[in-house]
Structures are given as structure tokens and as C-alpha cells.
C-alpha positions, -999 to +999 in steps of 0.1 A: -255+576-099-274+548-116-312+551-115-330+519-124-319+494-149-324+516-180-291+533-177-272+501-167-285+481-197-290+509-222-308+500-253-312+463-244-332+470-212-366+468-229-357+434-245-345+421-211-376+432-194-398+415-220-379+382-215-380+382-178-414+397-172-432+372-194-412+341-184-414+331-147-382+316-134-386+279-126-371+269-093-366+232-088-383+217-058-360+203-031-362+165-030-355+147+002-328+121-002-312+096+021-278+098+004-249+098+028-224+103+001-209+069+009-216+053-025-203+018-021-224-012-030-226-041-006-218-072-027-241-095-007-272-074-008-266-052-038-276-022-017-256+010-011-238+007+022-243+044+029-281+048+023-295+013+018-310+019-017-306-004-047-290+009-078-324+010-094-338+031-066-308+055-068-312+058-105-349+066-104-350+087-072-358+120-088-385+104-110-404+089-080-433+107-064-431+119-028-451+089-016-428+064-032-397+081-019-412+082+016-421+045+014-385+036+004-370+059+031-392+041+057-376+008+047-340+020+047-332+017+085-342-019+084-322-026+053-291-010+068-295-028+101-299-062+083-269-055+061-247-045+091-258-074+112-244-100+088-212-117+099-182-100+084-201-068+075-182-036+079-197-012+104-210+021+091-197+051+111 
């Protein structure tokens, strides 16, 4: 029967405790993304045909603040509608 972690880790248990007790584990925040995993650029608009973002927006997405990401996400439905309304545009399923 194992009681606590002292037996399981033996002599290194105090060192492990010191490392983990003094250093909180950083958990990354979830970032909302419009990515549809359809990463194909529309040649006419330069926007992703899956999400409607530009390459620059995709590249900088994790660096943007919440407000900037929300602003861009609010624009995406209109961008996608305009892209799909063009003659010869492939419909998105």
C-alpha cells in the first residue's frame, strides 16, 4: 500500500514538492477563434474562405486583445457573404 507521495518518489519527493509548491502552474486562457479549419485563401479578396480573416489577422490572432478579436469576428459574416456572393465564387458548405 502506498501512503502519500513520499514512498512513491522516495528521496526526490522533497525536491518535487519544493518545485511544485512554489511555482503555480500556468494554464493558458482559451481564445475564441472563428477558424473552420478550411484554410484556403480566396484569390480575389485575399481572405480565408473558411473564416473570412486576412492572413495578417490569422497571424496576429493570439496577440490581439479580446476587444479586437470581437471586432474582427463581428465583421466576418459580412465578409464571407460578400465573398460568396461574387459571380463564380465557390459556395461554402
